[in-house]
C-alpha positions in Angstrom: -1.7 27.8 27.8 -2.1 30.3 24.1 -4.8 28.6 21.9 -3.8 24.8 19.9 -4.1 25.2 16.5 -5.1 21.3 16.2 -7.5 18.7 18.6 -7.6 15.1 18.4 -10.4 13.8 20.3 -10.1 10.1 21.0 -6.8 8.8 22.7 -6.6 5.4 21.9 -3.8 3.8 20.0 -3.7 5.9 16.6 -5.1 9.1 18.6 -2.4 8.8 21.0 0.6 8.7 18.4 -1.3 11.3 16.3 -1.2 13.2 19.0 2.7 13.1 19.6 3.3 13.0 16.2 2.0 16.6 15.8 3.4 17.8 19.5 6.8 16.7 17.9 6.3 18.4 14.9 5.8 21.9 16.9 1.9 21.8 16.6 0.3 22.9 19.9 -2.1 20.5 20.3 -5.2 19.9 22.3 -6.4 16.2 22.7 -9.5 15.1 24.5 -11.0 11.9 25.7 -14.2 10.8 27.3 -13.5 10.0 31.1 -16.8 7.7 31.7 -15.8 3.9 33.3 -12.5 2.7 32.4 -11.3 5.5 30.4 -11.2 7.8 33.5 -8.2 8.6 33.8 -7.2 7.9 29.9 -6.4 11.8 29.8 -4.5 12.3 32.4 -2.2 9.4 32.3 -1.4 10.6 28.8 -0.4 13.7 29.7 1.2 11.8 32.6 3.5 9.8 30.8 4.4 12.4 27.7 5.1 15.6 30.1 7.8 16.3 28.1 5.6 18.0 25.6 4.7 20.9 26.5 2.9 21.7 23.8 0.1 19.6 24.5 -3.4 20.3 26.4 -5.7 17.5 28.0 -9.4 18.1 28.6 -12.0 15.4 29.3 -15.1 18.2 28.8 -16.0 18.4 25.2 -16.9 22.5 25.5 -13.8 23.2 27.1 -11.7 21.4 25.2 -13.3 23.3 21.9 -12.6 26.4 23.2 -8.9 25.6 23.5 -8.9 25.8 19.9 -7.9 28.7 17.4 -10.2 29.8 14.6 -10.8 28.0 12.4 -10.7 25.4 14.6 -8.9 22.0 13.4 -10.3 18.9 14.9 -9.4 15.0 13.9 -11.4 12.4 15.4 -9.9 8.9 16.0 -12.9 7.3 17.5 -14.2 3.4 15.9 -16.0 3.8 12.8 -19.9 3.5 12.6 -22.4 5.7 15.0 -20.2 6.5 17.3 -18.4 8.9 14.4 -22.0 10.8 14.3 -22.3 11.0 17.9 -19.2 12.6 18.4 -20.2 15.2 15.5 -23.1 15.6 17.5 -21.6 16.1 20.3 -19.1 19.1 19.0 -21.5 20.6 16.3 -23.4 23.0 19.8 -19.2 24.6 20.3 -18.5 24.8 16.6 -18.8 27.7 14.4 -19.0 28.8 10.5 -15.7 27.4 8.6 -14.8 25.2 11.4 -12.9 22.0 10.2 -14.0 18.0 11.3 -11.7 15.3 10.2 -12.5 11.8 10.6 -9.3 10.2 10.7 -11.2 6.6 11.0 -12.5 4.1 8.9 -15.1 5.2 8.3 -17.1 3.4 5.5 -17.2 6.1 2.5 -20.6 6.3 2.2 -21.3 7.6 5.7 -18.4 9.7 4.9 -20.3 11.2 2.0 -23.4 11.8 4.2 -20.9 13.6 6.8 -19.9 15.6 4.3 -23.3 16.5 3.0 -25.0 17.5 6.2 -22.3 19.6 7.5 -22.0 21.4 4.5 -25.3 22.8 4.8 -24.1 24.0 8.5 -21.1 25.6 7.1 -18.7 23.1 8.6 -15.7 21.8 6.4 -15.8 17.6 6.9 -13.0 15.6 5.9 -12.6 12.2 5.4 -9.6 10.8 6.0 -7.6 7.6 5.3 -4.8 7.0 8.0 -2.3 4.2 6.7 0.5 2.8 9.0 -0.3 1.2 12.2 0.9 3.0 15.1 4.2 3.1 14.5 3.5 4.8 11.1 1.2 7.3 13.1 3.9 8.2 15.5 6.6 8.3 12.8 4.7 9.8 9.7 1.6 8.1 8.5 0.6 7.9 5.0 -3.2 10.5 4.8 -6.0 10.2 2.5 -7.8 13.5 2.8 -10.7 14.2 0.7 -13.6 16.5 0.8 -13.4 19.3 -0.6 -10.1 21.0 -2.3 -10.9 24.2 -0.2 -11.1 22.5 3.3 -7.6 20.8 2.5 -5.9 23.7 1.8 -6.8 24.6 5.5 -5.1 21.8 7.2 -2.6 20.8 4.3 0.3 22.1 6.4 -0.6 20.2 9.3 -1.3 17.0 7.5 1.6 17.2 5.3 4.3 18.3 8.3 3.1 14.9 10.4 2.6 12.6 7.3 5.5 10.0 6.1 7.7 11.6 2.9 8.4 9.8 -0.1 12.0 9.1 -1.7 12.2 13.1 -3.2 11.3 14.2 0.4 7.7 15.2 -0.2 4.9 14.4 1.8 2.9 10.9 1.5 -0.3 12.8 2.1 -2.7 14.7 -0.9 -5.9 15.7 -1.5 -7.8 12.5 -3.1 -11.2 14.0 -3.8 -14.5 15.4 -3.1 -16.5 13.9 -0.6 -16.2 10.2 0.6 -13.1 9.5 -2.0 -10.4 9.5 0.4 -12.2 6.9 2.6 -13.1 5.1 -0.2 -9.5 5.1 -1.9 -7.8 3.7 2.1 -10.7 1.3 2.1 -9.7 -0.3 -1.1 -6.0 0.1 0.5 -7.2 -2.4 3.2 -8.3 -4.8 0.4 -5.1 -4.6 -1.5 -3.2 -5.0 2.2 -6.0 -8.7 2.8 -4.4 -10.1 -1.0 -1.0 -9.3 0.1 -0.7 -10.4 3.5 -3.1 -13.3 2.7 -0.3 -14.5 -0.5 2.7 -14.2 1.8 0.5 -16.6 4.1 0.2 -19.8 1.6 3.4 -19.2 0.3 4.4 -19.9 4.0 1.6 -22.4 4.5 3.8 -24.2 1.2 7.0 -23.5 2.0 6.6 -25.1 5.9 5.4 -29.0 3.8 9.6 -29.0 3.6 11.2 -26.4 5.4 11.9 -24.6 8.8 10.9 -20.8 9.5 14.7 -19.8 9.5 15.0 -21.4 6.0 11.6 -19.6 5.3 12.7 -16.6 6.6 16.3 -16.7 4.8 14.5 -17.2 1.5 12.0 -14.3 1.9 15.1 -12.4 2.8 16.6 -12.8 -0.6 13.4 -11.8 -2.2 13.5 -8.6 0.3 16.6 -7.7 -1.5 14.7 -7.7 -4.4 12.0 -6.0 -6.6 9.8 -8.0 -4.3 10.8 -5.6 -1.4 8.1 -4.5 0.7 6.9 -3.7 4.4 5.0 -7.0 4.4 7.7 -9.1 3.6 10.0 -7.6 6.0 7.5 -8.1 8.7 6.7 -11.8 7.9 10.8 -12.2 8.2 10.9 -10.7 11.8 7.7 -12.6 12.5 9.0 -16.4 11.5 12.5 -15.3 13.1 10.9 -14.7 16.6 11.5 -17.4 19.0 9.9 -18.0 22.2 12.4 -20.1 24.1 13.5 -22.6 22.0 10.6 -22.4 19.9 9.1 -20.0 17.4 6.1 -18.0 18.6 4.5 -18.4 15.2 3.9 -21.7 15.4 1.9 -20.9 18.4 0.0 -18.4 17.3 -4.0 -19.4 16.8 -5.1 -20.2 12.9 -8.0 -17.8 13.3 -7.7 -14.5 11.6 -9.4 -11.4 12.5 -10.7 -8.8 10.1 -12.6 -5.4 10.8 -14.8 -4.7 8.1 -12.9 -2.7 5.2 -12.0 -5.6 3.6 -15.5 -6.8 3.3 -16.6 -3.5 2.5 -14.0 -3.3 -0.4 -15.4 -6.8 -1.9 -18.9 -5.8 -1.7 -17.5 -2.8 -3.6 -16.2 -4.3 -6.0 -19.6 -6.1 -6.6 -22.0 -3.1 -6.4 -19.6 -1.4 -9.3 -19.0 -5.0 -11.1 -15.2 -5.1 -11.3 -13.4 -8.4 -10.9 -11.1 -8.0 -7.7 -11.3 -11.7 -6.9 -8.0 -11.6 -5.4 -8.6 -9.4 -2.4 -11.8 -11.7 -2.3 -10.2 -15.2 -1.8 -8.2 -13.0 1.0 -11.3 -12.1 2.6 -13.2 -15.3 2.2 -9.7 -16.7 3.6 -10.3 -15.2 6.6 -13.8 -16.3 7.2 -12.4 -20.2 6.8 -10.4 -19.4 9.3 -12.3 -18.7 11.9 -14.1 -21.9 11.8 -11.2 -23.5 13.5 -13.5 -26.3 15.5 -15.0 -27.3 12.4 -12.1 -27.5 10.5 -10.6 -29.5 13.1 -13.1 -32.1 13.3 -12.8 -32.5 9.7 -9.7 -33.3 9.3 -9.5 -35.6 12.3 -12.5 -37.7 9.8 -9.5 -37.6 6.6 -8.8 -41.3 5.7 -5.5 -39.9 3.7 -3.1 -38.1 5.2 -0.7 -34.6 3.3 1.2 -35.7 0.4 4.6 -34.5 0.2 5.3 -35.9 -2.9 6.6 -32.6 -4.9 8.9 -29.9 -3.5 8.2 -26.6 -5.0 10.8 -25.2 -7.3 12.1 -22.0 -5.1 12.6 -19.5 -8.3 8.7 -20.8 -9.4 7.3 -19.5 -6.1 8.9 -16.1 -7.0 8.0 -15.7 -9.8 4.6 -16.7 -9.1 4.5 -14.4 -5.9 5.8 -11.6 -8.5 2.9 -12.4 -10.8 0.1 -12.6 -7.8 1.6 -9.1 -6.6 1.1 -7.2 -10.1 -2.8 -8.5 -10.6 -3.6 -7.0 -7.2 -1.9 -4.1 -7.8 -3.8 -4.1 -11.1 -7.6 -4.7 -9.8 -7.1 -2.7 -6.9 -5.9 0.5 -8.9 -8.9 -0.6 -11.3 -11.3 -0.5 -8.4 -10.3 2.7 -7.5 -10.7 4.1 -11.3 -14.4 2.8 -11.9 -15.5 4.4 -8.8 -13.6 7.6 -9.8 -15.5 7.3 -12.9 -19.0 6.4 -11.5 -18.3 9.6 -8.9 -16.7 12.3 -10.6 -13.4 11.6 -7.8 -10.6 12.7 -10.7 -8.7 10.0 -9.0 -5.1 10.4 -10.0 -4.2 7.0 -9.2 0.0 7.6 -9.7 -0.4 10.2 -7.2 -2.2 7.7 -4.7 0.7 5.3 -5.6 3.1 8.1 -4.4 1.6 8.7 -0.9 1.4 4.6 -0.6 5.3 4.3 -1.1 6.1 5.0 2.6 4.6 5.1 5.5 1.3 2.7 5.4 1.2 -1.4 4.9 1.3 -1.8 1.7 4.7 0.2 0.9 6.8 -1.6 -1.5 9.1 -1.3 -4.5 6.2 -1.9 -6.8 4.4 0.5 -5.5 7.3 3.2 -6.6 7.3 1.8 -10.1 3.7 1.9 -10.0 4.4 5.8 -9.7 5.8 5.8 -13.6 3.3 3.1 -14.8 0.4 5.3 -13.6 1.5 8.6 -14.9 1.0 6.8 -18.6 -2.1 4.8 -18.2 -4.6 3.7 -15.4 -4.2 0.4 -16.5 -1.1 -1.5 -15.1 -1.6 -4.1 -18.1 -1.2 -2.0 -20.4 2.4 -1.5 -20.1 4.3 -3.8 -22.0 7.0 -4.9 -19.5 4.1 -5.4 -17.8 2.2 -7.9 -19.3 5.8 -9.6 -20.3 6.4 -10.5 -17.1 3.0 -11.5 -16.4 3.2 -13.6 -20.0 6.5 -15.0 -18.8 5.7 -16.1 -15.2 1.8 -17.9 -16.1 4.0 -21.8 -15.8 5.4 -20.2 -12.9 2.1 -19.5 -10.7 1.0 -23.5 -12.7 3.8 -25.0 -10.8 2.7 -23.4 -7.3 -0.5 -24.0 -7.8 0.3 -27.7 -8.5 2.3 -27.7 -5.8 -0.4 -26.7 -3.7 -2.6 -29.3 -5.0 0.0 -32.1 -4.5 0.7 -31.3 -1.1 -2.9 -30.8 0.3 -2.9 -26.9 0.7 -4.7 -24.4 0.0 -3.5 -21.6 -2.2 -6.9 -19.5 -3.0 -5.7 -15.8 -3.8 -2.9 -17.5 -6.3 -5.8 -19.2 -8.0 -7.7 -16.4 -8.1 -5.1 -14.1 -9.3 -4.2 -16.8 -12.1 -7.7 -17.2 -13.0 -8.1 -13.6 -13.5 -4.9 -13.7 -16.0 -6.3 -16.6 -18.0 -9.6 -15.4 -18.4 -8.4 -11.3 -19.6 -6.4 -13.0 -22.0 -9.0 -15.5 -23.3 -10.6 -14.2 -26.8 -13.9 -16.3 -26.4 -15.0 -16.9 -23.3 -18.4 -19.4 -22.2 -20.5 -16.4 -21.2 -21.6 -17.3 -25.1 -23.4 -20.5 -22.5 -24.3 -18.3 -19.6 -26.2 -15.8 -22.6 -27.9 -18.3 -24.7 -29.5 -20.3 -20.9 -30.6 -16.7 -19.4 -32.7 -16.1 -22.6 -33.7 -19.7 -22.7 -35.1 -19.5 -19.2 -35.7 -15.7 -18.8 -36.1 -14.2 -22.7 -33.3 -12.0 -21.6 -31.8 -11.7 -25.5 -28.5 -11.8 -26.6 -26.3 -10.6 -28.8 -24.7 -12.5 -31.7 -21.2 -12.6 -33.5 -22.8 -12.1 -36.7 -24.7 -8.7 -36.4 -23.7 -5.2 -35.1 -23.0 -4.8 -31.1 -26.0 -3.8 -29.3 -28.7 -5.4 -31.5 -30.2 -8.4 -29.6 -31.9 -11.2 -30.3 -34.7 -14.0 -28.9 -34.4 -17.7 -29.8 -36.8 -20.5 -29.0 -34.3 -23.0 -27.7 -36.7 -26.1 -26.7 -37.9 -26.2 -30.7 -36.0 -28.9 -32.9 
């Protein structure tokens, strides 16, 4: 066969799907997977099951794989994030030439991407850290792609990446150059943190509604929401999940209540702490997953509880709808605020409106509000600065209070809704009790404080224990 235009390393779920997406879009593709142990027949099995694609070549030898690619070589690595990425790069380097391009399509930490970008640049190799969202189906039919690195590197692969990406409502690819070095992987990381929060909000609603409604009735309610401005991919799949039966039973009722995570939500929260951004909604969602892992302890403590769940308050469904609307807006606000702060610190010049655009299709957090955010973020990077958004949040405050009260009376934890409410209250309070914190810090550590009756940036110390 002639030289391939593109290469993919790693034939896991995502690697296979992206390879078929490439081939289906007319891109001659070479694929590589190691052949050790239980992966001995991965490549041959992939080729056999997809024999209708005549423009895919398969390899288990790395040098033959690289030799099959036209120059400058364009290679997408789809293996587990971490040290294995460095191992694959080290295996590739002896066979690469200047101006070849390596793309890491995994969920790598952006600091690792920045390091690899710098190291490979010294060797004359282009490196792109590319966030990929959409799961198996998105990778196969059209994902949302978030490439970062150098603009010139992106230009070399843009025609290929944009051809396989999902398309927005105007037919434009859900793929754009995000920013230099690790910007693409950073944005994907925050995407995942926002995703954690969106999922947890729905889980908490399900838990609260389950106290008085069947899965089918909840699905009907969510369906009505999905036909409104609240429509989203996650709401859509939640409806399917609620309705799925196994015999006469709902499958969801048989799923163990221990949620997993792959680290990106953890990284998002750590980064928010490092940057000093109050992303408490996604962090609450992360802790909810951690708490779910303590299944045995939860069961033991539940048995010791003397009082049973109360069902003294049936939630007002319209209030729940409005509370959900409010919490989602604040989650998006916090995510975009976190990206903006990182952009300022790293000089990435992120275009938040363009990021919202490429998240309108192909990705897990696509929604009607994401569509609306394209225009909101064109005029301001702060969603709360828009009068219509602020008015929505202001008018739905009583509804989120009702949801929280319903959770308390029905003994249902609603951590992410609490976090959204507390964030809103704090952000709209002109005087917080941080004055006491500053006084305490000055008392025990002489850290000084500013005064309300003196110019800003003028600091004072007081002898607090004297009469």
